[in-house]
N, C-alpha and C positions, 0 to 999 in steps of 0.2 A: 903422325901420318899413318904409321903401321897399324895403330889401334883403329883409326878411322876406316882404313881399308878392310880390316877384319870385320868390323861392325857392319859396313856396307855389304860385304860379301854375305854375312849371316842374314841380313835383311832380305837380300835377293833370294837366298835359299828359302826363307820363310814365305816370301811372296809366291815362289814357285810351288811350295807345298800347298799354300792356300788356293792357288789357281787350280792345281791338280785335284784338291779336295772338292772344289766347286764343280769341276767337270764330272768327277765321280758321283757327286750328289745329283747332278742333272741327269746323268746316265741312269742312276738308280731309280729316279722317280718318273722318268719319261718312258712311255710305252712305245717301243720302236718296232720296226718291221721284223727285226730279228726275234723280238719277244713274241710277236704274232705267230711267227713260224714255229717257235718252241711250243707255244700253247696249242697250236694246230696239231703238231706232232703228238703231244701228250694226249689230246682228246681223241685223235685217231687211234693211237695205240690202245687207249682204254676201251674204246668202243669195240675194237676188233679183237683184242687179246686179253683184256682184263675182266670187265664187268659184263661182257656181252655173251648172250647165248644164241646159238643158231636156231633155226626153226624147229629142228628135231629135238634139240636140247630143251627148248621152251615147252614143247609137247611133253617131254619127259617130266619136267617140273610140275606141270598141271596134273599129270597122272600120279605123281607121288602125293600131291595134295589130295587127290581123289581117293587113293588107297588109304591114306592116313585117316580121312574122314569116315570112310567105310568101316575101318577098324574101330573107330570111336563109337559108331552106331552099334556095331555088333557086340562091343564090350560094355555097353551101357547097362548098369545094374542099379535098380531102384526098388525099394520096398513097396512103393505105391506108384501107379501110373507109368510103369516101365514101358509097356507096349505103346501107349499114347505118345510118350516122349520119343521113342525110337521112330515112330511113324512121322512125327514132326521133323526129325532130323533127316529122314529119308526124303521128305518133301523138299527140304532146303537143298540137299545134295542134287536132286533132280533138276531143280530150278537153276542152281548154279551151273550145272552141266549144260543146260540149254543156252544160257547166256554166253558161256565160254565157247560153245560150238558155233553159235550164230554170229559171234563177232570175231572169230579167229582170223579169217581172211582179211577183214578190214584192219584189225589190230596189227597184223604183220605186213599189211600193204602188199599182199601176194594174192593175186586173183586165183580163185579155185582152191586155195589152201584149205585143208580139212583137218580138224582136230580129231584124232583117233583115241579111243579109250582101250587100255590093255589090261589083261589079266596080270597077276603077279609075275608069272613065268615069262610072259611076253615083255613086260616092262624091264625085267632084269636083263633080258637079251638085248633090248634096245640100249640100255645103259652100257652094257659091256661092249657094244658095237660103236660107242662114241668116245672111246679113250677116257674112261672114268678116272684115270690117274692124273688127268689134267685139272686145272683149277675150277673149271666150269662145274664139275660134279660137286665139289665142296661148297661152292656158292649156292648151287641148287639145294644142297642139304640144309644150308643155313636158312634159305627161304622156306623150305618145307618145315623146318623146326619152328619157325616163327609164325607160320600160317595158322591162324585161329579161325575155324569155320563158324558158321551160323551168324555171321554179321548181316546187317541189313542189305538187301539186294535191290530194293526199290524205294520209292518215296510215297508218302501219303500227305494229305492236307490236314493241318491242325485247325482248331476252332477259329483262328484268325485268318484262315485261308492261306497260310504260309506252307511251303513244301518242307516236310521234315522226314527223317529216316523212318521207314515202315516199322511198326511194332509187331509184325507178323511172327517174327522169330525171337522176340525180346526175351521170352522165358528161357530160351536155350543159351543166352549170352551170360547168364548168371545162375547161381544156385547149384544145388546138388546134381541136377540133370544136365548141366552144361558140359562144355568140352573139358576133358581131363588132360591137362598139360603133361603131367608125369607119365601117364599111360601113353600119350602120343610120342614122347621121347623114347620110351621103352620099345614102342612099336618100330621106330626107325632103327634102333640098335638091332632088334631081332630080324628086321627085313633084310639087312645086309650081312648078317652073321655068317662068318666063314668065307666071305668074298675076299679075294686077295687084294683088291683095291681099296677095301674099307678098313680103317684103323679102329680096332675095338675101343669103344668108349668115346669116339670122336664127337658124336652128337652131344653127349654130356659135357664134353670139353667146351664146345661152342656155347652151350647153355650157360655154363659157369662164367665164361668170359662176357657174354652178353649181359647177364645180371650184374656183373661187377662194373662194367663201363656205364650201364644205365643208372646204377646206384650213385656212381661218382657224379654224373651229370645232374641227376635229380637233386643231390645234396647241395651242390654249388648253386644251382639255379632256383632252388626252393620251389620246384614245381609239384603240384599235387597229383603225381602219378601213383595211383593205388596199386596194390598187388595185382588186381584184375587188369588194370591198365597196362602193366608191364608185360603181360602176356600178349597184348595186342600189337599189331603192326601199325605203321604209319597210316594205312588205308582205313582201318576201322576207327581210329581216333578222329580222322577227318570226317568220316560219316557220322559218328555218334555225337561229336561235340560241336560240329559246325552248324547244326540246325539248317536254316535256310541257305547257308553257304555251301552245304554238302554237294548239291548238283553242280554249282559253279566250280568248285574245287576239282571234282571228278572230271568234268568236261575240260577244264583248263589243262589238267595233267595229261590226259590221254584222248580227249575228244576228237582232236584232229586226226587221230588214227582210225576213226570209224566213219569212213566215207559213206554217204547214203543214209545214215541214221540221223534222226532228229528227235527233239522232244523227250518224252518219257523213255522211249526205246534207247535213245543215245545215253541218257543218264544211267539207266539200269545196266546197260552193257559196260559203261565206264566203271560203275561201282563194283561189278563182278570182277573186272580185270584188275582193278587196284587191289582188291582183296587177294588176288593171285600173286601179288608181290612184284610183278614185273611191269615195266613201262616200255612201250614200243620204241625202238630206235628210229626206224624209218629212214628214208632218204639214202644218204651215203652209207649208213649203217647196214642197210639191206644189201647194198652193192658189195660191201665188204664181208657179207656173210652173217652179220649180226642182226638178230631179229628182236631181241628184248634185252633191257638193262636190269640187272639185279644187284643184290649185295650192297645197297646203299648208294648206288651210282647216281640216283636222282639228285642228291644234294650236291653233286659235282656238276650238275647241269647236263649230264649225259642222258640222251633219250627224251629230253623235254624240249619242246619247241620254244616256249617262252614262259617267263614267270611274271611277277608283278612289275609293272613299269618297264617292261622290256628286258628284265633280268633273265639270264639263261637258266637260273636255278629254280627249282620247284619250291624252295624253302619259304619264300615270301608268301606263298599261297596257304601255308599250313599252320603258321603260328609256332609258338614255343614247343608245345607238346609233340606235335608231328615232327618237327625238326630234330628234337632230342631223340626220338625213336629211330628216325632214319639215320641220323649221325651215329647212333650207337651201333646200328647194323654195319655202317661203313667202317667203324673202328674195329669191330670184330673181324671183318673181312681182311683188313690190313694186318692186325695183330696175329691172328691165328692162321690165316690162309697164305697171305703174301709174304709174311715175315717168318713166323714159327715153322711153317711148312716149306715154303719155297726159298727162304733166305734171300728174297729179292729186295735188297735195300734201295737200289736205284729206282725201281718202279714204285715202291712205297713212298719214297720221297717225292716223286712226281705227282702222286695222288695228293699228298699234303699241299704241294704247290698249287695244284688245281683247285683245291678246297679254299685256300687263301685267296686265290684269284676270284673265285665265285663270291666270297664275302665282299671283296672290294667292288665287284660289279653291282651287288645288291645295295651296298652303301651309296654308290653313285646314283642308282635309281631312286633311292630314298630322298636325296637332295632334290631331284627333279619332281618327285611326288609332292614334297613339302611346298615347293614353289607353285606347283599347280593348285594345291589346296588353298593357298593364299588368295587366289583369284576366283574362288568358288563360294557358293553359299547354299544354305538350306540342306535338303536331303542328300544331294550329290556330295557336298563337302563332308557331311557326317559319314557317308559310306567310304569316302577316300581316306578320311582320318582313321577309320577302323582298319582299312587296308594297310596304312602306314604303321599302325600299332602292331599288327601281325608281323609285318616285315621287320620292325625293330626287335621284336621278341625273337624272331628267327635268327637274326644276326647275332644277338646276345648268346643264344644257345650254340651257334656255330663257332663263335670265338672261344668259348670254353672247350668245346670238342676239339677244336684245332690245337689248342694248347696241350691237351692230354695226348692227342695223336702225335704231335711233334715230340713230346717228351718220350713217348714209348719208342718211336723211330730212332731218336738219338741214343737212348739207352741200349737198344738192340744193336745199333752201329758200334757203340763202344765195346759191347760184348763180343761182337765179331772180330774186332781188332785184337782183343785179348786172346781169343782162341787162335788167331793166326800167328801170334808171337812164338 
């Protein structure tokens, strides 16, 4: 009898454990109202405090990109056709300025907002008046470092009548007369030399980290990103490799922020702004003071109205290459800015959580898209299957990036614990 009671008691304990485990599993996989509130808070915090720039800070970013391009033009040295190349670069810069100015108010959803262009001294004063010791300045530096000018600003029609990126500035995107990345990084270092808020060698540190994480992602995913491709941002990869998809990608990402524009004017404005590295936040973001999202925030779904199949992320629109480049930028932001600089482990962990959440949302949308494709035929089915393929490749890239990001955050956390002992 005693043994029987003991066994019965043990079985009850086991059943209680199983029941508890069952409820814990249900709670883990069920998206509750509490979860919704957590993610709302994370997204609000990121839009307002993390990856967001105010209107004036966005203007500063575009001025840094302008000054960097101007320096590249002035420092162009070639044994042949130097003046011709410099003139072509000047034409690109003027065209880019026109698009950026024309779309500034619509992009920021602020009536009568005007984009001003500053001299070096005026720009430095603007930066110093915006608390450059805060994270926004280092995010803007990262975007400026990765900004590669002379990308296509408009579309043209190929022999089959399909819209493709314009070849007007194609000669400036490659070869001896193109943009000099090393010279651009050196310019950034010299531009802020001696300023108390700038850490000497910081741009080179960002570049080193970016190349490292990009190499890691590229090796695992076996993506054909060439040395030239590595210097480009998400924006130019979308324009240069998407062909006929380029206008739809550009408009899907930021088109909703250009009220009143349509057709070629809308596409051209979108291409110019994507090259600028920022995506408009709009809506609640503007109410909270955030005008644009930078530093890889697009793959978190921040500042993007909708992605493929209703997904909040932009990743499904871009395919593997674009997602790798944007994710690499996010990883640099977390590793160098939010962790190595700020030691903000809690916020960095919330970024990783948001990234995982976005992967789950895209995967859910993929299920819906596959079901939708089953009931289609002909050209529509072919287009949707291509869309699904891009989305699957993006998720693959995001999962590898998530693993690397989580590993770095975990290692940093362990290091902090050791330092506190």
